[in-house]
N, C-alpha and C positions, 0 to 999 in steps of 0.2 A: 637325661638325653641332651638337654640344651648345653650342659657343660661339656659332654663328649663332642658335640657338634662344634662348639666354639674352639675348644682346645685342638681338635683334629684339623680344623680349618686353619688356625694359626700355625700349627706345626707344618701343615702342607705348604703354606706360603713361605715360611722360613726355610724349609728344606729346598724348595724350588729356588729361592734366592741364593741359598748356599751353593746349589748345583750350578747356577748361572755364573756365580762368582768364581767358582773353581774352574769351570770351563774357560772363562775369560783369562784366568791366571795361567792355565795350561797353554792356551793359544798364544798369549803374549810372550811366555817364556820360550816356546818353540820358535816363534817368529824372530825373537831377538837372540836366539841361540844361547840363552842363559846369561847374557851380559849383565842383566839387572840383578842376577843372583849374587854376583861378586862385586857389586858396585861399592860395598862398604870397605873393600880392600884398596889401600892407597899405593900398592906396589906397582912399579912399572914393569916388573917381571911377569905379571899376569898377562896372558894373551887375551885377545878380544873374544875368543871363543871359550865359553865356560867349560866345555868338554875337555879341553886341553889344559885347564888350569892346574897349577902346581901349588903345593903347600908352602907358604912363606910365613915368616914371622910377622909381617905387616898386616896379616889378615886375622881377625878374631876367631875364625873357624877354619876347619880343614876343608880346603876347596877341591880336593881330588875327585870326589864323587858327588858334588852338590847338585849337578844338573840331573843325573840319572835318579838320585835318591828323591829329589823334590818331585820330579815327574811321576815316579812310581807311587809315592805317598799321595800326591794330589789326585792321581787317576783312581786309586782305590777309594779315597774319600769321596770323589765324584760319584762313583758307582753306589756307594753306601748312602749318600745323600739323595740320589735319585730314587733308590729303592725305598727310602724313608718317605719321600714325597708321594710316591705311588701308594704305599700302604696307608699313609695319612689321608690321602684322597679317598681311598676305599672306605676307611673308617668314617669319614665325613659323609659319604653316601649312605652308609648303614644308619648313621644317626638321622639323616633326612628321612629314610624309610621308616624308622621308628617313630618319627614325628608325624608321619602321614603326608610328607611333602616329597614330590618328585615323581618320575614316571613309573617306578616300581611300587610305589606306596599303595596304590589301589589294588593291585593283584595280591600284594602281601596281606592286606587286610581281609580280602575275600578268602584267602587260603586259611587264615586263622579262624574265621567264622565257620 
């Protein structure tokens, strides 16, 4: 039970940190209109807005849909990380109840007796 408690608590904290980081990345990308996504390209042909970026030979990747693709993947990852944090938190609460700690522990013990 102690292993389940410690692992679920650690996973809950890491998933929460991942969710916060992804939310920050999404917010900064939307705020800057994706200019940081094409920063590695040294072409003057690239516009300031990443949504209108064109594919050039000066860029190491295809810039045509980098903005939409990055946001779509980050948003999905944010949802999955948040769901993982919630489920890990619930697992942590179950481990606390099994240890007899927490608000539900006393009622759980009475029901078992």
